[in-house]
C-alpha positions as CSV (number, residue, x, y, z in Angstrom):
1,X,54.4,-2.6,-86.4
2,X,50.7,-2.6,-87.2
3,X,48.6,-0.1,-85.3
4,X,46.0,-1.5,-83.0
5,X,42.4,-1.2,-84.0
6,X,40.5,1.5,-82.2
7,X,36.8,1.5,-81.3
8,X,34.5,3.2,-83.8
9,X,30.9,3.1,-85.0
10,X,28.9,4.4,-87.9
11,X,26.0,6.8,-88.3
12,X,24.2,6.6,-91.6
13,X,22.2,9.6,-92.8
14,X,20.2,10.1,-96.0
15,X,21.3,12.8,-98.5
16,X,18.6,15.3,-99.6
17,X,19.8,16.0,-103.2
18,X,18.4,17.2,-106.5
19,X,18.5,15.3,-109.8
20,X,21.5,17.3,-111.1
21,X,23.5,16.5,-107.9
22,X,22.5,12.8,-108.2
23,X,23.8,12.8,-111.8
24,X,27.2,14.3,-110.7
25,X,27.5,11.7,-107.9
26,X,26.8,8.9,-110.3
27,X,29.4,10.3,-112.7
28,X,32.0,10.5,-109.8
29,X,31.2,6.9,-108.7
30,X,31.8,5.8,-112.3
31,X,35.2,7.7,-112.4
32,X,36.1,6.1,-109.1
33,X,35.3,2.7,-110.6
34,X,37.6,3.5,-113.6
35,X,40.4,4.5,-111.3
36,X,40.0,1.3,-109.2
37,X,40.1,-0.9,-112.3
38,X,43.1,1.0,-113.8
39,X,45.1,0.7,-110.6
40,X,44.2,-3.0,-110.2
41,X,45.2,-3.7,-113.8
42,X,48.6,-2.1,-113.2
43,X,49.1,-4.1,-110.0
44,X,48.1,-7.4,-111.7
45,X,50.5,-6.7,-114.6
46,X,53.4,-6.0,-112.2
47,X,52.6,-9.2,-110.2
48,X,52.7,-11.2,-113.4
49,X,56.1,-9.7,-114.3
50,X,57.4,-10.4,-110.8
51,X,56.3,-14.1,-111.1
52,X,58.3,-14.3,-114.4
53,X,61.5,-13.1,-112.6
54,X,64.1,-15.8,-112.0
55,X,65.4,-14.0,-108.9
56,X,61.9,-13.9,-107.4
57,X,61.3,-17.6,-108.1
58,X,64.7,-18.5,-106.6
59,X,64.0,-16.5,-103.4
60,X,60.6,-18.1,-103.2
61,X,62.1,-21.6,-103.3
62,X,64.6,-20.6,-100.6
63,X,61.7,-19.2,-98.4
64,X,59.7,-22.4,-98.7
65,X,62.8,-24.5,-97.8
66,X,63.5,-22.3,-94.8
67,X,59.9,-22.7,-93.7
68,X,60.0,-26.5,-93.9
69,X,63.3,-26.6,-91.9
70,X,62.1,-24.1,-89.3
71,X,65.2,-22.0,-89.8
72,X,64.1,-18.6,-88.3
73,X,67.2,-16.7,-89.4
74,X,67.1,-17.8,-93.0
75,X,63.3,-17.3,-93.0
76,X,63.6,-13.7,-92.0
77,X,66.4,-13.0,-94.5
78,X,64.5,-14.5,-97.4
79,X,61.3,-12.8,-96.4
80,X,63.1,-9.4,-96.4
81,X,64.6,-10.2,-99.8
82,X,61.1,-11.1,-101.1
83,X,59.7,-7.8,-99.8
84,X,62.5,-5.9,-101.6
85,X,61.7,-7.7,-104.8
86,X,58.0,-6.9,-104.4
87,X,58.7,-3.2,-103.8
88,X,61.0,-3.1,-106.9
89,X,58.0,-4.0,-109.0
90,X,55.9,-1.2,-107.4
91,X,53.7,-3.5,-105.3
92,X,53.2,-1.6,-102.1
93,X,50.4,0.6,-100.8
94,X,52.3,3.9,-101.1
95,X,53.6,3.0,-104.5
96,X,50.0,2.5,-105.6
97,X,49.2,5.9,-104.1
98,X,51.8,7.4,-106.4
99,X,50.5,5.5,-109.4
100,X,46.9,6.5,-109.0
101,X,47.9,10.2,-108.5
102,X,48.9,10.5,-112.2
103,X,45.4,9.3,-113.3
104,X,43.5,11.2,-110.6
105,X,45.0,14.5,-111.9
106,X,42.9,14.0,-115.1
107,X,39.7,14.0,-113.0
108,X,40.7,16.5,-110.3
109,X,37.4,18.4,-110.7
110,X,35.5,15.4,-109.5
111,X,37.9,13.2,-107.4
112,X,40.2,14.7,-104.8
113,X,43.6,13.2,-103.8
114,X,42.4,11.8,-100.5
115,X,39.6,9.9,-102.1
116,X,41.9,8.5,-104.8
117,X,44.4,7.4,-102.1
118,X,41.6,5.5,-100.3
119,X,40.7,3.8,-103.7
120,X,44.4,2.8,-104.0
121,X,44.3,1.4,-100.5
122,X,41.3,-0.7,-101.4
123,X,43.2,-2.0,-104.4
124,X,46.2,-2.8,-102.2
125,X,44.0,-5.0,-99.9
126,X,42.9,-7.0,-102.9
127,X,46.5,-7.3,-104.1
128,X,47.5,-8.5,-100.7
129,X,45.1,-11.4,-101.0
130,X,46.7,-12.2,-104.4
131,X,50.2,-12.0,-103.0
132,X,49.9,-13.8,-99.7
133,X,46.7,-15.9,-100.0
134,X,46.8,-17.0,-103.6
135,X,43.3,-15.7,-104.4
136,X,42.2,-14.0,-107.6
137,X,41.7,-10.2,-108.1
138,X,38.3,-9.1,-109.3
139,X,37.6,-6.0,-111.3
140,X,34.5,-3.8,-110.7
141,X,31.8,-4.0,-113.4
142,X,29.7,-1.1,-114.5
143,X,27.7,0.3,-111.6
144,X,29.2,-2.2,-109.1
145,X,31.2,0.4,-107.0
146,X,28.9,1.2,-104.1
147,X,31.0,3.5,-101.9
148,X,33.7,6.1,-101.9
149,X,35.4,7.5,-98.7
150,X,37.9,10.0,-97.6
151,X,40.9,9.8,-95.2
152,X,39.7,12.5,-92.7
153,X,37.0,15.0,-92.1
154,X,39.4,17.9,-92.8
155,X,39.8,17.5,-96.6
156,X,38.0,15.8,-99.5
157,X,34.6,14.5,-98.3
158,X,33.7,16.6,-95.3
159,X,30.7,16.8,-92.9
160,X,30.0,20.1,-91.1
161,X,26.8,21.5,-89.6
162,X,24.5,18.8,-91.2
163,X,25.9,19.3,-94.7
164,X,28.3,17.2,-96.7
165,X,30.9,19.1,-98.8
166,X,32.8,17.4,-101.7
167,X,34.6,19.2,-104.6
168,X,32.0,22.0,-105.0
169,X,29.0,19.9,-104.1
170,X,26.9,20.9,-101.1
171,X,24.8,18.0,-100.0
172,X,22.4,18.5,-97.0
173,X,21.4,15.4,-94.9
174,X,18.2,14.4,-93.2
175,X,18.2,14.0,-89.5
176,X,15.0,13.0,-87.7
177,X,13.6,15.3,-85.0
178,X,14.5,14.3,-81.5
179,X,17.0,11.7,-82.7
180,X,18.9,11.6,-79.4
181,X,21.4,8.9,-80.6
182,X,22.6,11.1,-83.5
183,X,22.6,14.3,-81.3
184,X,24.7,12.6,-78.6
185,X,27.1,11.0,-81.1
186,X,27.8,14.2,-82.9
187,X,28.2,16.2,-79.6
188,X,30.4,13.7,-77.7
189,X,32.4,12.0,-80.5
190,X,34.7,13.1,-83.3
191,X,34.3,12.2,-87.0
192,X,37.2,10.1,-88.3
193,X,36.2,10.2,-92.0
194,X,33.1,10.2,-94.2
195,X,31.9,7.6,-96.7
196,X,29.3,8.1,-99.4
197,X,27.2,5.1,-100.2
198,X,25.0,4.4,-103.2
199,X,22.0,2.1,-102.8
200,X,19.4,1.0,-105.3
201,X,16.0,1.1,-103.6
202,X,12.9,0.1,-105.6
203,X,14.8,0.7,-108.9
204,X,16.0,4.2,-108.0
205,X,19.5,5.4,-106.8
206,X,19.6,6.7,-103.3
207,X,22.7,8.2,-101.6
208,X,23.7,8.1,-98.0
209,X,26.6,9.4,-95.9
210,X,28.2,7.2,-93.4
211,X,30.0,9.1,-90.6
212,X,32.7,6.9,-89.1
213,X,32.8,8.1,-85.5
214,X,35.6,7.5,-83.0
215,X,34.9,5.7,-79.7
216,X,32.0,3.5,-78.3
217,X,28.5,4.4,-79.4
218,X,26.1,5.9,-76.8
219,X,23.2,3.9,-75.6
220,X,19.9,4.6,-77.4
221,X,17.2,6.5,-75.6
222,X,13.4,7.0,-75.9
223,X,12.9,10.6,-77.3
224,X,9.8,11.3,-75.2
225,X,11.2,10.3,-71.8
226,X,15.0,10.2,-72.3
227,X,15.1,6.8,-70.7
228,X,17.4,4.0,-72.1
229,X,15.6,2.0,-74.8
230,X,17.2,-1.3,-73.7
231,X,17.9,-2.5,-70.2
232,X,21.0,-4.7,-69.5
233,X,21.6,-7.2,-66.8
234,X,25.1,-6.8,-65.4
235,X,27.2,-9.7,-64.1
236,X,24.9,-12.4,-65.3
237,X,25.7,-15.3,-67.5
238,X,23.9,-16.3,-70.7
239,X,24.5,-19.5,-72.9
240,X,23.8,-19.6,-76.6
241,X,23.7,-22.6,-79.0
242,X,23.4,-21.4,-82.6
243,X,22.3,-23.7,-85.4
244,X,21.8,-23.0,-89.2
245,X,18.3,-21.7,-88.7
246,X,17.5,-21.7,-85.0
247,X,19.0,-20.4,-81.7
248,X,18.7,-21.7,-78.2
249,X,19.3,-19.2,-75.3
250,X,19.7,-20.1,-71.6
251,X,20.0,-17.6,-68.8
252,X,19.5,-17.6,-65.0
253,X,15.9,-16.4,-65.5
254,X,14.6,-17.8,-68.8
255,X,15.1,-20.4,-71.4
256,X,13.8,-20.1,-75.0
257,X,14.4,-21.3,-78.5
258,X,13.4,-19.4,-81.7
259,X,13.9,-19.4,-85.4
260,X,16.4,-16.9,-87.0
261,X,14.5,-14.4,-89.2
262,X,11.4,-16.6,-89.8
263,X,9.9,-14.6,-92.7
264,X,13.0,-15.2,-94.9
265,X,11.3,-18.3,-96.4
266,X,8.5,-16.1,-97.9
267,X,11.1,-13.9,-99.6
268,X,12.9,-17.1,-100.9
269,X,9.7,-18.3,-102.4
270,X,9.2,-15.0,-104.3
271,X,12.9,-15.2,-105.4
272,X,12.5,-18.7,-106.8
273,X,9.5,-17.7,-108.9
274,X,11.3,-14.7,-110.4
275,X,14.4,-16.8,-111.1
276,X,12.2,-19.3,-113.1
277,X,10.7,-16.4,-114.9
278,X,14.1,-15.1,-115.8
279,X,15.2,-18.5,-117.1
280,X,12.1,-18.8,-119.3
281,X,12.6,-15.3,-120.7
282,X,16.3,-16.0,-121.4
283,X,15.5,-19.2,-123.3
284,X,12.8,-17.7,-125.4
285,X,14.9,-14.8,-126.6
286,X,18.1,-16.9,-127.1
287,X,16.9,-20.3,-128.5
288,X,20.1,-20.8,-130.5
289,X,22.3,-20.7,-127.4
290,X,20.9,-23.9,-125.9
291,X,21.3,-27.6,-126.9
292,X,18.4,-29.9,-127.5
293,X,18.7,-31.2,-123.9
294,X,18.3,-27.7,-122.6
295,X,22.0,-27.1,-121.5
296,X,24.0,-24.1,-122.6
297,X,26.4,-24.5,-125.6
298,X,30.1,-24.6,-124.8
299,X,33.3,-23.8,-126.8
300,X,31.3,-21.2,-128.8
301,X,31.2,-17.4,-128.2
302,X,27.5,-16.7,-127.5
303,X,25.6,-13.5,-127.9
304,X,22.8,-12.9,-125.5
305,X,19.7,-10.8,-126.1
306,X,17.6,-9.7,-123.1
307,X,14.1,-8.3,-123.3
308,X,12.8,-5.3,-121.4
309,X,10.7,-7.6,-119.3
310,X,13.8,-9.6,-118.4
311,X,15.6,-6.4,-117.2
312,X,12.5,-5.4,-115.2
313,X,12.4,-8.9,-113.5
314,X,16.1,-8.7,-112.7
315,X,15.5,-5.4,-110.9
316,X,12.7,-7.1,-108.9
317,X,15.1,-9.8,-107.8
318,X,17.7,-7.2,-106.7
319,X,15.0,-5.6,-104.6
320,X,14.2,-8.9,-102.9
321,X,17.9,-9.4,-102.1
322,X,17.9,-5.9,-100.6
323,X,14.8,-6.5,-98.5
324,X,16.2,-9.9,-97.3
325,X,19.5,-8.3,-96.2
326,X,17.7,-5.5,-94.3
327,X,15.2,-7.9,-92.7
328,X,17.9,-10.2,-91.5
329,X,20.0,-7.4,-90.1
330,X,17.0,-5.9,-88.2
331,X,16.0,-9.2,-86.7
332,X,19.5,-10.2,-85.7
333,X,20.0,-6.8,-84.0
334,X,16.7,-7.2,-82.1
335,X,17.8,-10.7,-81.0
336,X,21.2,-9.4,-79.9
337,X,19.5,-6.7,-77.7
338,X,17.2,-9.4,-76.2
339,X,20.2,-11.6,-75.3
340,X,22.1,-8.6,-73.8
341,X,19.1,-7.8,-71.7
342,X,19.5,-11.2,-70.0
343,X,23.2,-10.8,-69.1
344,X,26.5,-9.3,-70.1
345,X,28.7,-12.5,-69.9
346,X,27.8,-14.6,-73.0
347,X,29.0,-18.2,-73.6
348,X,28.6,-19.5,-77.2
349,X,28.7,-23.1,-78.3
350,X,31.3,-23.6,-81.0
351,X,29.7,-24.5,-84.3
352,X,31.6,-25.3,-87.5
353,X,29.3,-23.9,-90.2
354,X,31.8,-24.7,-93.0
355,X,31.5,-28.4,-92.0
356,X,27.7,-28.1,-92.1
357,X,27.8,-26.6,-95.6
358,X,29.8,-29.6,-97.0
359,X,28.0,-32.4,-98.8
360,X,28.0,-35.8,-97.2
361,X,29.9,-38.5,-98.9
362,X,27.1,-41.0,-98.5
363,X,23.8,-40.5,-100.1
364,X,21.0,-40.8,-97.5
365,X,17.2,-40.9,-98.2
366,X,14.8,-39.1,-96.0
367,X,11.4,-40.8,-95.5
368,X,9.6,-37.5,-95.1
369,X,10.8,-36.3,-98.5
């Protein structure tokens, strides 16, 4: 039986750390990435061996036949046998916990057992998609692991009295003065576990702690007066029709239509210019990797050379992506509060966004260009 999901919310606080502490955190994130890739490599290898097993293939054919014939008894029996075969190859969450423990012991000064088990649980979620959905497992590239977390606030990564403790590191956090939301949350709710997050802001690494709190978050208040920041209309209906770039809202009092995150187009324009600059730089430093018609050569192992200006431009593009994500999140949050202020019973028009993303079979010309 799977446990039901409980209500929780997140408080994100910035860590006030020195350079030597930042270097240790970067090293620990890199060790965590190595542990992730090592565990995933083992799981993929075991999955390949399981696929080569004749007994597994036979049971899989029996399962597919039982599924077609809707034989529930045979289906349960073959599913149970498939689970036993999977566990015999070490493909379960707790078996991956046992596997990563052997490698975590080599880095016990930096990575604790609770954190390593959470890494193994993340690997298991990726393996589940491979096992049951037919997707492909992806390894983490250098610097691409952005978060590590613990299992509870009692061991491993811990938060106590505005300080984060982790394997000898003492990391103070910054809490704004008169932040009533953080004060109420820490006073009225318990911390389930802590997560350390690495972000690259303007080309520099910045670290945050995310406190996963138990329960429903308190309503935000104005620090000077203590009044609620947003007013909500109870027992009133609101209708929403969402499109790819616009939204129409109808309530008992008002009707309005507005564009979703209107300034995104300006960021897209900057991004296109930088992407063209990247392409020009890549072609000028690697002329032998392109054909006469400008396409990349195939069936040949290519070596790429990137200039310092190319790497600088790439960081600028990453910063634009970060700004775009933050801007969209902020505008969507403000729009959600505006809709909730009109009523608490919301009706949404069903929209198939996957269908909108597909290309039309017939080519149509637009007179306006």
